[in-house]
C-alpha positions in Angstrom: 7.4 30.0 -8.7 7.5 26.2 -8.1 10.8 25.1 -10.0 11.3 21.2 -11.3 14.3 20.5 -11.1 16.3 18.1 -13.2 19.6 16.6 -12.4 20.5 14.1 -15.2 23.9 11.9 -14.1 25.6 9.5 -15.8 23.8 6.7 -13.6 20.3 8.7 -12.5 17.7 11.2 -13.2 16.6 12.9 -9.9 14.0 15.3 -10.1 12.2 17.3 -7.6 9.7 20.1 -7.3 10.5 23.2 -5.0 8.2 25.5 -3.9 8.4 28.9 -3.4 9.7 28.6 0.4 12.6 26.3 -0.8 10.9 23.4 0.8 10.7 20.2 -1.8 7.5 19.3 -2.5 7.9 16.1 -4.4 10.8 14.2 -5.9 11.9 11.2 -8.0 14.9 9.2 -9.0 15.2 7.3 -12.1 17.5 4.8 -13.2 20.1 5.9 -16.3 22.7 3.8 -18.1 25.5 6.5 -19.8 23.0 8.8 -19.2 20.4 7.3 -20.7 17.1 6.9 -19.0 12.9 6.4 -20.0 11.5 9.1 -21.4 8.1 7.3 -20.0 9.5 7.0 -17.0 10.5 10.5 -16.9 6.5 11.4 -18.0 5.3 9.7 -15.2 7.3 11.1 -12.2 6.8 14.7 -14.3 3.1 14.3 -14.3 3.0 13.1 -10.2 4.1 16.9 -9.7 1.5 19.4 -10.6 1.7 23.4 -11.4 5.2 23.4 -12.7 6.3 27.0 -13.5 9.8 26.5 -14.5 12.4 23.5 -14.9 15.8 24.3 -13.8 18.6 22.3 -15.5 22.0 21.4 -13.3 24.6 21.6 -16.5 28.1 20.5 -15.2 29.9 22.7 -17.2 29.1 26.3 -18.9 32.5 26.4 -20.7 33.8 30.0 -21.8 30.1 31.1 -22.5 27.9 30.7 -19.4 29.1 32.3 -16.3 25.5 32.3 -14.6 22.3 30.6 -15.5 20.6 31.0 -18.8 17.0 30.6 -20.2 17.6 27.9 -22.4 16.7 28.3 -26.4 18.6 26.9 -29.0 21.9 28.1 -29.3 21.9 27.2 -25.7 21.3 23.8 -26.9 23.9 23.9 -29.7 27.1 25.5 -27.4 26.5 22.7 -24.9 26.9 20.1 -27.3 30.5 21.3 -28.2 31.8 21.1 -24.6 30.7 17.6 -24.0 34.2 16.5 -24.0 35.1 18.4 -21.5 32.6 16.2 -18.8 31.8 13.4 -20.9 30.1 11.5 -18.1 27.8 14.2 -17.5 27.2 16.6 -20.5 25.1 14.6 -23.0 23.0 13.2 -20.2 22.1 16.9 -19.1 21.5 17.6 -22.6 19.4 14.2 -23.2 17.4 15.8 -19.9 16.8 19.3 -21.5 15.4 17.8 -24.8 13.3 15.0 -22.9 11.4 17.6 -20.6 10.9 20.2 -23.2 9.0 18.1 -25.6 6.9 16.4 -22.2 6.3 20.5 -21.0 7.1 22.4 -23.8 5.8 25.8 -22.7 7.3 25.9 -19.2 10.2 28.2 -19.6 13.3 26.1 -18.6 16.9 27.8 -17.3 20.6 26.0 -17.9 21.8 26.1 -14.3 25.9 25.3 -14.3 27.8 24.1 -11.8 30.8 26.2 -12.7 28.8 29.6 -12.1 29.3 29.7 -8.3 33.6 29.7 -9.4 33.6 32.9 -11.2 34.0 34.7 -8.7 37.8 33.1 -7.8 41.1 35.4 -8.3 43.1 35.2 -11.4 45.7 33.3 -9.2 43.1 30.3 -8.1 41.9 30.2 -11.3 45.4 30.6 -13.9 47.0 27.3 -14.7 50.8 28.1 -15.6 50.8 26.9 -19.2 51.4 29.2 -22.4 49.4 32.4 -22.7 48.4 31.1 -26.1 46.6 28.0 -24.7 44.7 30.1 -21.9 43.7 32.8 -24.5 43.0 30.6 -27.8 40.9 27.4 -26.0 39.4 29.1 -22.7 41.7 27.2 -20.3 41.7 27.7 -16.8 40.2 26.2 -13.5 36.3 26.2 -13.9 35.5 24.3 -10.7 32.4 22.0 -10.2 29.7 20.7 -7.4 29.4 24.7 -7.1 25.3 24.7 -6.2 25.9 22.2 -3.7 29.4 24.0 -2.4 26.9 27.6 -2.3 23.9 25.4 -0.3 26.3 24.4 2.1 28.1 27.8 2.7 24.9 29.1 3.0 24.0 26.7 5.2 26.8 26.9 7.7 26.3 30.4 8.2 22.6 29.1 9.6 23.7 26.3 11.6 26.6 28.2 13.2 24.5 31.9 14.0 27.4 34.0 11.7 26.1 35.9 8.7 28.8 34.9 5.3 30.4 37.9 5.1 32.0 37.2 8.4 33.1 33.7 7.5 35.5 31.5 6.3 34.1 28.1 5.3 35.8 24.7 3.3 33.1 22.7 1.6 33.7 19.0 1.5 31.4 18.2 -1.3 32.2 13.8 -1.1 30.6 11.6 -3.2 30.8 9.7 -6.0 32.5 12.9 -7.7 34.6 15.0 -4.9 35.3 18.3 -4.5 36.5 21.2 -1.9 36.0 24.5 -2.2 37.1 27.4 0.2 34.2 30.4 0.7 35.0 33.7 1.9 32.5 36.0 2.6 30.2 34.0 0.5 32.1 33.8 -2.7 34.1 31.0 -3.5 37.7 31.8 -3.8 39.2 28.0 -4.4 38.4 24.7 -5.3 39.9 20.9 -6.2 38.3 20.5 -9.7 39.7 22.3 -12.3 39.5 22.4 -16.4 37.2 19.4 -16.5 35.9 17.1 -13.0 38.8 15.1 -12.9 41.4 17.3 -11.1 41.6 17.2 -7.3 40.8 14.8 -4.4 40.3 10.6 -5.0 36.5 9.5 -6.1 34.6 6.7 -6.4 36.0 5.9 -10.1 37.9 9.0 -11.2 41.7 9.4 -10.3 41.8 13.2 -9.0 45.1 15.1 -9.4 48.6 12.9 -11.2 51.1 14.3 -12.5 50.6 15.0 -16.4 54.2 13.6 -17.5 52.8 10.7 -16.2 50.1 10.7 -19.2 52.6 11.9 -21.5 55.0 8.7 -20.0 52.0 6.5 -21.4 51.2 8.0 -24.6 54.7 7.8 -25.3 55.8 4.7 -24.3 53.1 2.3 -23.6 50.8 3.6 -26.7 47.9 3.6 -24.4 45.6 6.0 -26.4 44.1 8.9 -25.8 40.4 7.4 -25.2 42.2 4.6 -23.1 43.4 7.2 -20.6 40.0 9.2 -20.4 38.0 5.9 -19.9 40.7 4.8 -17.0 41.1 8.0 -15.6 37.5 8.8 -15.5 35.9 4.9 -15.5 38.6 2.9 -13.3 40.5 5.3 -11.1 40.1 6.3 -7.6 38.7 4.1 -5.0 37.4 1.5 -7.8 41.1 1.1 -8.9 42.9 0.9 -5.2 40.1 -1.2 -3.5 38.2 -3.1 -6.1 34.9 -1.2 -5.3 33.9 2.0 -5.8 31.4 2.4 -2.7 32.9 3.9 0.5 30.6 1.9 2.6 32.3 -1.5 1.4 35.7 0.0 1.6 35.4 1.0 5.4 33.6 -2.8 5.9 36.2 -4.7 4.6 38.5 -2.0 5.9 37.7 -3.2 9.1 38.3 -7.0 8.5 42.0 -5.8 7.7 41.7 -5.8 4.0 45.4 -4.2 2.8 43.6 -3.2 -0.5 40.7 -1.3 1.7 43.0 0.3 4.0 45.5 1.6 1.3 42.4 3.0 -0.3 40.7 4.8 2.9 44.9 5.7 3.7 45.4 7.5 -0.1 41.6 9.0 -0.3 42.0 10.7 3.6 45.9 11.9 2.6 44.1 13.6 -0.4 41.4 15.1 1.5 43.7 16.3 4.6 46.1 17.8 2.3 43.4 19.7 -0.1 41.4 20.7 2.8 44.6 22.4 4.7 44.6 24.1 1.1 41.5 25.5 1.0 41.8 26.8 4.4 45.0 28.5 3.5 43.6 30.2 0.8 41.7 31.9 3.2 44.3 32.8 5.8 42.2 30.7 8.4 39.4 28.5 8.4 35.8 29.6 10.3 33.8 26.1 9.5 34.4 22.8 7.9 31.6 21.5 6.3 30.9 17.6 5.3 28.6 16.8 2.8 27.0 14.3 0.2 26.6 11.0 0.0 30.3 10.0 1.6 30.4 13.1 3.4 27.0 12.9 5.2 27.2 9.3 6.0 30.6 7.4 6.3 31.7 8.7 10.3 35.6 7.7 9.8 36.1 9.8 6.9 34.8 12.5 8.8 36.8 11.8 12.0 40.2 10.3 9.9 40.2 13.9 8.6 39.8 16.3 11.2 42.2 14.2 13.1 45.1 15.5 10.6 43.7 18.9 10.9 44.1 19.6 14.6 46.5 22.3 13.4 43.9 24.4 12.0 42.0 23.8 15.4 39.5 21.2 14.1 38.5 18.6 16.5 35.5 16.3 16.7 33.1 15.2 19.5 33.8 11.2 18.2 30.0 10.7 20.1 28.2 13.2 18.1 30.6 12.3 15.3 28.8 8.9 15.4 25.3 9.5 16.0 24.7 12.4 13.6 21.6 12.1 11.7 20.7 15.3 9.0 22.3 18.6 9.4 24.3 19.2 13.1 27.5 20.3 14.7 29.7 17.5 15.7 32.6 19.7 17.1 34.3 19.2 20.4 33.2 21.6 22.6 36.7 23.3 22.6 36.9 23.3 19.1 38.1 26.7 17.8 36.4 25.5 14.1 32.8 24.7 13.8 32.6 21.0 12.1 29.2 20.6 10.3 27.2 18.1 8.5 25.0 19.1 6.1 22.7 17.6 4.1 22.8 18.4 0.0 20.5 20.0 -1.3 21.5 21.0 -4.6 17.9 21.5 -5.8 17.3 24.4 -3.9 20.1 26.3 -5.0 19.0 25.5 -8.8 15.3 26.6 -8.1 16.7 29.9 -7.0 19.2 30.8 -9.7 16.0 29.8 -11.9 14.1 32.0 -10.1 16.7 35.3 -10.3 17.3 33.7 -14.2 13.5 34.5 -15.2 13.4 37.6 -13.3 16.2 39.0 -14.9 14.8 38.5 -18.4 11.9 39.9 -17.2 
């Protein structure tokens, strides 16, 4: 089945056609602003992709209702509208993409594929917040996790690269891009991750803060009259690398750091400190580590991020070959020869996992 994969984000809309053998047959990336894109450009992109048999939409959050991919109907879209505040940078864009493609391909079956699905296997110990039971039950508050398709693909690809079945592998997958999260993948299943109820928890990101003391937020509201809207805008769009270095682009941070820029140095150090700590935390959830995987725009292309993260993880058995790490292109192993843990770089292919979920969902529907 040839699947059109639609990945609508806050700043871009990516469409790709994935064949039955997982080959990418065509792809286009369109510019978007605050989740808005030109339907005419999307129409032109889709017309270039022949024989679309199904559509898969990557949707960041499935909320309480959806823990696996589902064929899209009016009820699904209506529910997604009710949970847009759980991922305000992403959900409106996903809904807009669903509606636009449905107009262009009204007779082609479409499936909503949720980033949170992969993490639905997390044990209660990892998914539960220590907050009042009434909140957890009434509102479905728990740690959902995100970037599920990236983590799933990276773990599966790691198994291929090291030549061991997923059932015998403990992997920490590091999806490092504008958004960033880690996952502990044991025997092919997610058992822990760094993002939580929303995509704000965890690592330092391009414009997102990652984890902060909730007491700080309460203090700002009580003593500085910071509104809920101001908090959301600041934590989602004006924090992270942007707040520390004045730029959200890791490439610029690295360039300025090399020139002894103090803001860039601090931003990098904070980023690495949190990254190391969270990798160790993920490893502890599996009682050890067999492979460490870097993926995403930063994970694949920023050799200093990989080397500095690994430098603080020698106690876990992680060690890199400096030459391999500096030269790696595409998928490969950058481990030192005597390293106990394999460190891999994997090109992100969320579209493959989305296409697989589409085929599975449509097959189950019959």
